C-alpha positions as CSV (number, residue, x, y, z in Angstrom):
1,M,-12.9,5.7,32.1
2,S,-13.8,8.0,29.2
3,P,-11.1,10.0,27.5
4,A,-12.4,13.2,29.1
5,D,-12.4,11.7,32.6
6,F,-8.9,10.4,32.0
7,E,-7.6,13.8,30.9
8,S,-9.3,15.5,33.9
9,S,-7.9,12.9,36.3
10,V,-4.3,13.4,35.0
11,F,-4.4,17.2,35.3
12,R,-6.0,17.0,38.8
13,M,-3.3,14.6,39.8
14,L,-0.5,16.9,38.5
15,D,-2.1,19.8,40.5
16,G,-2.2,17.7,43.6
17,E,-6.0,17.7,43.7
18,L,-6.8,14.0,42.8
19,P,-8.0,12.0,45.9
20,Q,-6.5,8.6,46.7
21,E,-9.4,6.6,45.2
22,G,-9.2,8.6,42.0
23,L,-5.4,7.9,41.8
24,A,-6.0,4.2,42.2
25,E,-8.6,4.3,39.3
26,L,-6.2,6.3,37.1
27,Q,-3.4,3.9,37.7
28,G,-5.6,0.9,36.9
29,Y,-6.7,2.5,33.7
30,M,-3.2,3.2,32.6
31,A,-2.2,-0.4,33.4
32,S,-4.7,-1.6,30.9
33,S,-4.0,0.8,28.1
34,A,-0.7,1.5,26.3
35,E,-2.3,4.5,24.6
36,A,-3.3,6.0,28.0
37,R,0.3,5.6,29.3
38,K,1.6,7.4,26.2
39,L,-0.9,10.3,26.6
40,Y,0.0,10.4,30.3
41,L,3.6,11.0,29.6
42,E,2.8,13.7,27.0
43,Y,0.6,15.5,29.6
44,V,3.4,15.3,32.2
45,E,5.8,16.8,29.7
46,L,3.4,19.6,28.8
47,H,2.8,20.3,32.5
48,N,6.5,20.6,33.1
49,V,6.9,23.0,30.3
50,L,4.2,25.2,31.7
51,D,5.7,25.1,35.1
52,L,9.1,26.2,33.7
53,E,7.3,29.1,32.0
54,L,5.8,30.1,35.3
55,A,9.2,29.9,36.9
56,I,10.7,32.5,34.6
57,P,10.9,35.9,36.5
58,A,8.4,38.4,35.2
59,V,9.5,41.9,34.1
60,V,8.9,44.2,37.1
61,Q,6.8,47.2,36.2
62,P,7.2,50.5,38.1
63,G,5.0,50.5,41.2
64,T,4.8,46.7,41.4
65,S,6.6,44.2,43.7
66,D,9.0,41.6,42.4
67,V,8.6,39.5,45.6
68,V,7.0,36.0,45.0
69,P,4.8,35.0,47.9
70,V,6.2,32.1,50.0
71,K,2.9,30.3,49.8
72,R,3.2,30.1,46.0
73,L,6.8,28.7,46.1
74,V,5.8,26.0,48.6
75,A,2.8,25.0,46.6
76,R,4.9,24.8,43.4
77,Q,7.5,22.6,45.2
78,Q,4.7,20.3,46.5
79,R,3.3,20.0,43.0
80,R,6.6,19.0,41.6
81,I,7.3,16.4,44.4
82,F,3.8,14.9,43.8
83,R,4.2,14.9,40.1
84,W,7.4,13.0,40.0
85,S,6.2,10.6,42.6
86,A,3.2,10.0,40.3
87,V,5.6,9.4,37.4
88,A,7.5,6.9,39.4
89,A,4.3,5.2,40.4
90,A,3.1,5.0,36.8
91,A,6.4,3.6,35.7
92,L,6.1,0.9,38.3
93,V,2.6,0.1,37.1
94,V,3.9,-0.2,33.5
95,L,6.8,-2.4,34.6
96,T,4.6,-4.6,36.7
97,G,2.2,-5.0,33.7
98,V,5.1,-6.1,31.5
99,L,6.4,-8.6,34.0
100,F,2.8,-9.9,34.4
101,R,2.5,-10.5,30.7
102,L,5.9,-12.2,30.5
103,V,5.2,-14.5,33.4
104,L,1.5,-15.3,33.3
105,A,0.6,-14.8,29.6
106,P,3.3,-16.5,27.4
107,E,0.7,-17.4,24.7
108,S,0.3,-13.7,23.8
109,E,4.0,-13.3,23.1
110,S,4.6,-12.1,19.5
111,L,6.0,-14.8,17.3
112,L,6.1,-12.7,14.1
113,S,6.7,-9.1,13.2
114,F,5.7,-7.5,9.9
115,R,6.2,-4.4,7.7
116,V,4.1,-3.3,4.8
117,A,4.8,-1.4,1.6
118,N,3.3,2.1,1.2
119,D,-0.4,2.2,0.3
120,S,-0.9,-1.5,1.3
121,I,-4.3,-2.3,2.9
122,L,-4.5,-5.1,5.4
123,R,-6.6,-6.2,8.4
124,V,-5.3,-8.2,11.4
125,N,-7.4,-10.1,13.8
126,H,-6.0,-11.7,16.9
127,S,-7.4,-14.7,18.8
128,T,-6.4,-13.0,22.1
129,S,-7.9,-9.8,23.5
130,G,-7.3,-7.0,26.0
131,D,-3.8,-7.1,27.6
132,E,-3.0,-10.3,25.9
133,A,-3.2,-8.9,22.4
134,P,0.2,-8.6,20.7
135,A,1.7,-5.2,20.0
136,P,1.0,-3.4,16.7
137,G,3.0,-4.7,13.8
138,T,3.2,-8.2,15.3
139,L,1.3,-11.5,15.2
140,A,0.9,-14.1,17.9
141,K,-0.3,-17.7,17.7
142,G,-3.8,-17.7,16.0
143,S,-3.4,-14.2,14.5
144,R,-5.0,-13.8,11.1
145,M,-4.0,-11.3,8.4
146,V,-6.0,-10.3,5.3
147,L,-4.0,-8.3,2.7
148,D,-6.3,-6.6,0.3
149,Q,-3.7,-4.8,-1.7
150,G,0.1,-4.3,-1.6
151,T,2.9,-6.3,-0.1
152,V,3.9,-7.3,3.4
153,E,7.2,-8.7,4.8
154,L,6.9,-11.2,7.6
155,T,9.8,-12.0,9.9
156,L,9.3,-14.9,12.3
157,R,11.2,-15.2,15.6
158,S,13.1,-18.2,14.1
159,G,14.5,-16.0,11.4
160,V,12.2,-17.1,8.6
161,V,11.5,-14.2,6.2
162,A,8.5,-14.1,3.8
163,I,7.3,-11.6,1.2
164,V,3.6,-11.9,0.6
165,E,1.7,-10.2,-2.2
166,A,-2.0,-9.3,-2.3
167,P,-4.6,-10.5,-2.4
168,A,-3.7,-12.8,0.5
169,E,-5.0,-14.4,3.6
170,L,-2.8,-16.1,6.2
171,T,-2.9,-17.3,9.8
172,L,0.0,-18.0,12.1
173,K,-0.9,-21.5,13.4
174,E,2.3,-22.2,15.3
175,E,5.7,-20.6,15.7
176,D,7.0,-22.7,12.8
177,R,3.7,-23.2,10.8
178,L,1.9,-20.7,8.6
179,Q,-1.4,-21.3,6.9
180,L,-1.7,-19.5,3.6
181,S,-5.3,-19.7,2.6
182,L,-4.8,-17.3,-0.3
183,G,-1.9,-15.4,-1.8
184,E,1.5,-15.5,-3.4
185,A,4.5,-15.8,-1.1
186,W,8.3,-16.2,-1.2
187,F,10.1,-17.7,1.8
188,E,13.7,-17.8,3.0
189,V,14.5,-20.2,5.8
190,P,17.8,-19.8,7.6
191,K,20.0,-22.5,9.0
192,G,18.5,-23.7,12.3
193,A,14.9,-23.0,11.3
194,E,14.5,-26.2,9.2
195,G,11.1,-27.8,9.5
196,F,9.1,-24.6,9.0
197,Q,5.8,-25.4,7.3
198,V,3.4,-23.6,4.9
199,Q,0.0,-25.1,4.4
200,T,-2.5,-24.0,1.7
201,P,-5.9,-25.5,1.1
202,D,-4.3,-28.1,-1.2
203,V,-0.7,-28.7,-0.1
204,L,1.6,-28.9,2.9
205,V,5.2,-27.7,2.3
206,T,7.9,-28.6,4.8
207,D,11.1,-26.8,4.5
208,L,14.5,-28.6,4.8
209,G,16.6,-25.4,4.6
210,T,15.8,-23.5,1.5
211,Q,14.2,-20.7,-0.5
212,F,10.9,-21.5,-2.0
213,G,7.7,-19.9,-3.3
214,V,4.0,-20.8,-2.9
215,I,1.0,-19.6,-5.0
216,S,-2.5,-20.3,-3.8
217,T,-5.5,-18.7,-5.7
218,D,-9.2,-19.4,-6.0
219,S,-9.1,-19.6,-9.8
220,A,-6.2,-22.0,-10.4
221,L,-4.3,-25.0,-8.9
222,D,-1.8,-24.3,-6.2
223,E,1.9,-24.1,-7.1
224,V,5.2,-24.7,-5.3
225,H,8.5,-23.4,-6.6
226,V,11.9,-24.4,-5.1
227,F,14.8,-22.0,-5.7
228,K,17.5,-23.3,-3.3
229,G,17.8,-26.3,-1.0
230,K,15.1,-28.9,-0.5
231,V,11.4,-29.0,0.5
232,R,8.9,-31.8,1.0
233,V,5.5,-31.4,-0.5
234,E,2.4,-33.4,0.5
235,N,-0.8,-33.3,-1.4
236,L,-3.8,-33.0,1.0
237,H,-6.4,-34.6,-1.4
238,G,-7.0,-37.8,-3.3
239,L,-4.0,-40.0,-3.5
240,K,-2.1,-37.6,-1.2
241,E,1.2,-38.0,-3.0
242,S,4.4,-36.8,-1.4
243,E,7.6,-35.6,-3.1
244,L,11.0,-34.3,-2.1
245,L,11.8,-31.3,-4.3
246,T,15.2,-29.6,-4.8
247,G,16.3,-26.3,-6.1
248,G,15.2,-25.7,-9.7
249,E,12.0,-27.9,-9.4
250,A,8.4,-26.8,-9.3
251,R,5.1,-28.6,-9.0
252,L,1.4,-27.9,-9.8
253,V,-0.8,-29.4,-7.1
254,G,-3.3,-31.7,-8.9
255,P,-6.9,-32.1,-7.5
256,A,-6.6,-35.9,-7.6
257,G,-3.8,-35.9,-5.1
258,R,-0.9,-36.0,-7.7
259,F,1.8,-33.4,-8.6
260,N,2.6,-32.2,-12.1
261,S,6.0,-30.9,-13.0
262,I,6.1,-27.2,-14.2
263,P,8.9,-24.8,-15.0
264,V,10.3,-22.8,-12.1
265,R,9.4,-19.1,-12.4
266,S,11.7,-17.2,-10.0
267,D,10.7,-13.8,-11.6
268,E,7.1,-14.5,-10.4
269,F,8.0,-13.7,-6.8
270,L,9.1,-10.6,-5.0
271,T,12.1,-11.3,-2.7
272,T,12.3,-7.9,-1.0
273,L,9.7,-5.5,0.3
274,P,9.0,-2.8,-2.3
275,D,8.4,0.9,-1.3
276,S,5.0,1.0,-3.0
277,L,2.3,-1.0,-4.7
278,P,3.3,-3.4,-7.6
279,H,3.7,-1.1,-10.6
280,V,5.0,-0.7,-14.1
281,H,7.1,2.4,-14.7
282,L,8.0,4.0,-18.0
283,A,10.4,6.9,-17.3
284,F,11.2,7.6,-21.0
285,D,14.8,8.2,-20.1
286,S,16.5,5.5,-22.2
287,I,16.0,3.8,-25.6
288,E,17.9,1.2,-27.5
289,G,16.9,1.0,-31.1
290,D,13.1,1.4,-30.7
291,Q,13.0,-0.3,-27.2
292,L,12.2,1.9,-24.2
293,G,13.3,1.0,-20.7
294,V,10.6,-0.5,-18.4
295,S,11.1,-0.7,-14.6
296,G,9.0,-1.2,-11.5
297,S,8.1,-3.7,-8.9
298,H,5.3,-5.6,-10.7
299,P,6.2,-9.3,-11.2
300,D,5.4,-8.9,-15.0
301,V,8.1,-6.2,-15.5
302,P,11.0,-8.5,-16.5
303,G,9.0,-9.8,-19.4
304,I,7.5,-6.5,-20.7
305,T,8.8,-4.8,-23.8
306,A,7.9,-1.3,-24.8
307,R,8.5,-0.2,-28.5
308,L,8.3,3.3,-29.9
309,V,6.3,3.2,-33.1
310,G,6.3,5.8,-35.9
311,S,9.1,8.0,-34.4
312,S,12.8,8.0,-33.6
313,S,15.0,8.3,-30.7
314,S,15.3,12.0,-31.3
315,A,11.6,12.5,-30.2
316,F,12.7,13.3,-26.6
317,V,12.7,16.6,-24.7
318,T,13.7,17.7,-21.2
319,G,11.1,16.3,-18.8
320,Q,10.0,16.6,-15.2
321,R,12.7,14.0,-14.4
322,G,15.4,13.4,-17.0
323,K,13.9,13.1,-20.4
324,A,10.3,13.0,-21.6
325,L,8.7,11.4,-24.7
326,S,7.5,13.9,-27.3
327,L,4.7,12.8,-29.6
328,S,3.6,14.5,-32.8
329,G,-0.1,13.5,-32.8
330,Q,0.4,11.9,-36.2
331,G,0.1,8.3,-35.2
332,D,3.3,7.8,-33.2
333,F,2.9,6.0,-29.9
334,V,4.3,3.4,-27.6
335,H,3.3,-0.2,-28.0
336,T,3.9,-2.7,-25.2
337,D,3.2,-6.4,-24.9
338,W,1.7,-6.1,-21.4
339,S,-2.0,-6.9,-21.2
340,G,-2.6,-4.5,-18.3
341,I,-4.8,-4.8,-15.3
342,S,-8.0,-6.9,-15.9
343,G,-11.5,-7.2,-14.6
344,G,-12.7,-5.0,-11.8
345,A,-9.4,-4.9,-9.9
346,P,-8.4,-1.6,-8.3
347,R,-5.8,0.3,-10.3
348,S,-4.0,3.7,-10.5
349,V,-2.5,5.5,-13.4
350,A,-0.2,8.6,-12.9
351,C,1.9,10.6,-15.3
352,W,3.1,14.1,-16.4
353,I,1.8,15.6,-19.6
354,R,2.4,18.8,-21.5
355,T,0.2,19.8,-24.4
356,S,-1.1,23.0,-26.1
357,G,-4.2,21.7,-27.8
358,G,-5.1,20.3,-31.2
359,G,-7.7,17.7,-32.0
360,E,-10.9,16.8,-30.2
361,T,-9.5,13.8,-28.3
362,A,-6.0,12.9,-27.2
363,A,-5.4,9.4,-25.8
364,I,-2.8,9.3,-23.1
365,V,-2.9,5.6,-22.0
366,G,-5.2,2.7,-22.4
367,W,-5.7,-1.1,-22.7
368,G,-8.4,-3.7,-23.0
369,S,-11.1,-4.8,-25.4
370,I,-12.7,-1.9,-27.4
371,P,-15.3,-3.9,-29.4
372,K,-16.6,-5.5,-26.2
373,N,-16.7,-2.3,-24.3
374,G,-14.1,-3.7,-21.9
375,R,-11.5,-1.0,-22.3
376,W,-9.7,1.3,-19.8
377,K,-8.7,4.6,-21.3
378,I,-7.4,7.9,-20.0
379,H,-7.6,10.7,-22.6
380,L,-8.2,14.5,-23.1
381,V,-11.5,15.9,-24.5
382,E,-12.8,19.3,-25.3
383,E,-14.9,20.6,-22.4
384,G,-16.6,23.1,-24.6
385,P,-16.0,25.9,-27.1
386,G,-13.0,27.9,-25.8
387,K,-12.8,25.9,-22.6
388,G,-9.9,23.8,-23.6
389,R,-9.3,20.1,-22.9
390,I,-9.7,18.2,-19.7
391,P,-9.0,14.7,-18.5
392,Q,-11.6,12.0,-19.1
393,V,-11.7,8.3,-18.0
394,T,-13.6,5.8,-20.1
395,G,-14.1,2.3,-18.7
396,G,-16.8,0.8,-20.9
397,G,-20.3,2.1,-20.4
398,F,-19.2,5.3,-18.6
399,A,-17.1,8.3,-19.1
400,Y,-15.9,10.4,-16.2
401,L,-14.9,14.1,-16.8
402,A,-12.7,16.3,-14.5
403,K,-14.7,19.4,-15.3
404,G,-12.8,22.7,-15.2
405,A,-9.4,21.0,-15.0
406,R,-7.9,22.4,-18.2
407,V,-4.5,21.0,-18.9
408,D,-3.7,22.1,-22.5
409,D,-2.0,25.4,-21.6
410,G,1.5,24.3,-22.7
411,Q,2.6,23.7,-19.1
412,W,3.4,20.5,-17.3
413,H,0.5,19.0,-15.4
414,H,0.4,15.8,-13.3
415,I,-2.6,13.6,-13.9
416,A,-3.6,10.6,-11.7
417,V,-6.6,8.4,-12.0
418,V,-7.5,6.0,-9.1
419,Y,-10.1,3.2,-9.3
420,Y,-10.8,1.9,-5.9
421,G,-12.7,-1.1,-7.0
422,G,-16.5,-1.7,-6.9
423,M,-19.3,0.9,-7.1
424,S,-19.9,4.0,-5.0
425,K,-23.2,4.7,-3.2
426,D,-24.6,6.6,-6.1
427,G,-24.3,3.5,-8.4
428,L,-21.2,4.7,-10.3
429,P,-17.7,3.2,-10.4
430,D,-15.7,4.3,-7.3
431,L,-12.9,6.3,-8.9
432,A,-11.2,9.7,-8.6
433,I,-9.3,12.1,-10.9
434,F,-6.4,14.2,-9.6
435,V,-4.7,17.1,-11.4
436,D,-1.5,18.5,-10.0
437,G,-2.1,16.5,-6.8
438,H,-5.6,17.9,-6.2
439,L,-8.8,15.9,-6.3
440,Q,-11.1,17.1,-9.0
441,N,-14.9,17.3,-9.1
442,S,-15.7,14.5,-11.5
443,S,-19.0,13.9,-13.3
444,M,-20.4,11.5,-15.8
445,G,-19.9,12.5,-19.5
446,N,-22.7,12.4,-22.1
447,R,-21.7,9.0,-23.3
448,G,-22.3,7.4,-19.9
449,R,-25.5,5.3,-19.7
450,R,-27.5,4.2,-16.7
451,P,-27.5,1.9,-15.0
452,V,-23.7,2.1,-15.2
453,P,-22.2,-1.4,-15.5
454,E,-19.4,-2.4,-13.2
455,V,-15.8,-2.0,-14.4
456,N,-14.7,-5.1,-16.3
457,T,-11.6,-4.5,-18.3
458,I,-11.2,-7.4,-20.8
459,T,-7.5,-8.2,-21.5
460,D,-7.8,-11.7,-22.9
461,A,-10.2,-11.3,-25.8
462,P,-9.0,-11.8,-29.4
463,K,-9.3,-8.0,-30.1
464,S,-8.0,-6.8,-26.7
465,M,-5.3,-4.2,-27.0
466,P,-2.2,-4.3,-24.7
467,L,-1.0,-1.2,-22.9
468,L,-0.6,1.6,-25.4
469,V,0.8,5.1,-24.6
470,G,-0.2,8.1,-26.8
471,K,-3.2,6.3,-28.3
472,T,-5.6,3.5,-27.4
473,T,-6.4,2.0,-30.8
474,T,-4.4,1.0,-33.8
475,S,-5.9,3.8,-35.9
476,Q,-4.5,7.3,-36.1
477,Q,-7.6,8.8,-34.5
478,G,-7.1,10.0,-30.9
479,S,-3.3,10.3,-31.0
480,F,-1.7,12.5,-28.4
481,K,0.2,15.6,-29.4
482,G,2.6,16.7,-26.7
483,D,5.0,15.4,-24.1
484,I,4.6,12.5,-21.6
485,D,6.9,11.7,-18.7
486,E,7.1,9.4,-15.6
487,L,4.2,7.1,-16.4
488,Y,3.2,4.7,-13.6
489,I,0.5,2.0,-13.6
490,F,-0.1,0.6,-10.2
491,E,-1.9,-2.6,-9.2
492,G,-4.1,-1.1,-6.5
493,A,-5.4,2.2,-5.3
494,L,-2.9,4.9,-4.4
495,S,-3.4,7.1,-1.4
496,N,-3.8,10.8,-1.7
497,E,-0.5,11.3,0.1
498,T,1.4,9.2,-2.6
499,I,-0.3,11.1,-5.4
500,E,0.7,14.4,-3.8
501,R,4.2,13.1,-3.5
502,L,4.3,12.2,-7.2
503,A,2.8,15.5,-8.2
504,A,5.5,17.3,-6.2
505,G,8.1,15.7,-8.5
506,Q,9.3,12.9,-6.2
507,S,9.8,9.4,-7.5
508,L,9.5,5.9,-6.1
509,S,12.9,4.9,-4.7
510,E,13.0,1.4,-5.9
511,D,13.2,2.6,-9.5
C-alpha cells in the first residue's frame, strides 16, 4: 500500500465509506508498519478535532435558521461510532502483533539499547528483517553497528555498559558477547553479569566482574587495560597465550601470540557519554601564571597545556561568555603542546572573534607542518581594497575564501570551519565556512592549485607546529590583533544545528 493509498483509506474509513475488504487491507498494512500505526493515530486525532469544530454552534445570521437537520446529526453520530470502533480494532491489531512477536519471534528481541552523542554518525544493520527487526535505538543478536564519528553508549540487558568512540565497528554476537572489529571502548560489568566477553581480531577478553578498556585499530597492536577487578585475556594467534589480569594491569597483544606489559592509561577512555563530538575547548576564562585552562571531552585534554606567550594575565576583556583573550598583533599568542588533528580526518573549528582591521593577514588558529605544506590554518585576509578582511582556510595546496563575509568591523562574529573529510564532486576538499551561524559561499583563493591535493595535515614531522592560537608560525608575521573567545576544536564534522547553537551564544554542557 502506497502512502497516498494509506492516507485515502484512513480518511474513507473515518467517514464510514471504506468497504470491508478495504478495511481488512488497511488493518493488515498497519499490523506490518509501526510508522503507519503512528500516522493512523495522528489522523484520528486530527479528524476528532475537525469534528469538534463542526459541533460548535454557528452564529445565526438574520433570516437564517439555527436548526440542524436530523439527518446530519445521525450521520455524525454514526461516524463517531464507526471511528472509535476502528480505533479499538487497530489497537487489537497492534496488541496482537506485539504478542505474536513475543511468542513466535524471540530471536528478534532487543538485547542491547544505545544512545549517541550529538553529531555522531553511525549505521546499523540487522540480521533480521520486516516485523522481526528490533526497534530503533536497539540491537538484537547479529546486529552490526559502524560508528563513523562521535561516541555511543551501549547498555546490554544484563546491565553491562560500554562507551565506544569512533571510528568503530561492532557486532552483537550473543547476549553476553560483543565483537569489536575496530574501535576504542570502555566497559563496566556489574555483579551478576560476569562472563561477558569482548572479541577483537587479535584477542578475546572474558570479564570476571570489572571495569576494563579495549583498543583495536588497523594501524597498531590491540590493547587491553584493566581498571578494576579481573579479566582473562586470550591471544587468538601464534602461541595463543592466556593471562589473568587484575586492576592496574594492561597488555599489548603481540602478533606472535604473546602479551607485552604496558602502563595502564585510564585517561585514554571516556567513561560517560559526552554531549558532543570529542573536542578541545579554550574558554579563556582562567589563567594561572601563564597557563590557560583547557577543557573538553577529547581524550588528550588531561595532558594538554596552553601557555600565553608575549603577554600578561591583564590581556583579557569581557567576552561572549565570561572573559576573552585580547591580543595586540605584536607577536603575542597561545602556544599549546597538542599536535592537533592529523591526516585527512574530519574536523571542525569554531570560535568568536572581534577585530577592527590592521595587517594583511591575521592568523586565528592553526597547526601542522608548514614546510611540507601539511598545515591546517584559519586566518583573515584582505578581500580587496576597501572591502575589509574575510575568513580563509588553508590546508596545503589550497586556500578557501568566504567571499563577502567581512568580519573586521569591531563587532563580535562567530566563525566555524567544517571539513567533512575527502573530496567533493568538483575535486575540491569537502569543507564549509560559517559566519554567525550562516553557511558562506566559499571559493578557491589565488594560491590554490589544481589538481587540488587531498587534505593531509602532518603533525609528526620534525618541523610540525602544535596548536597555536593567534598565529600559526613562530615568526611575528600573521599575528592576530583583536579578541578571541570560546575556541572549540572538534574531532569530526559538526552539524549545521550545532553551529547555529554555538553562534547563538550557547555552550556545550559538559564544559
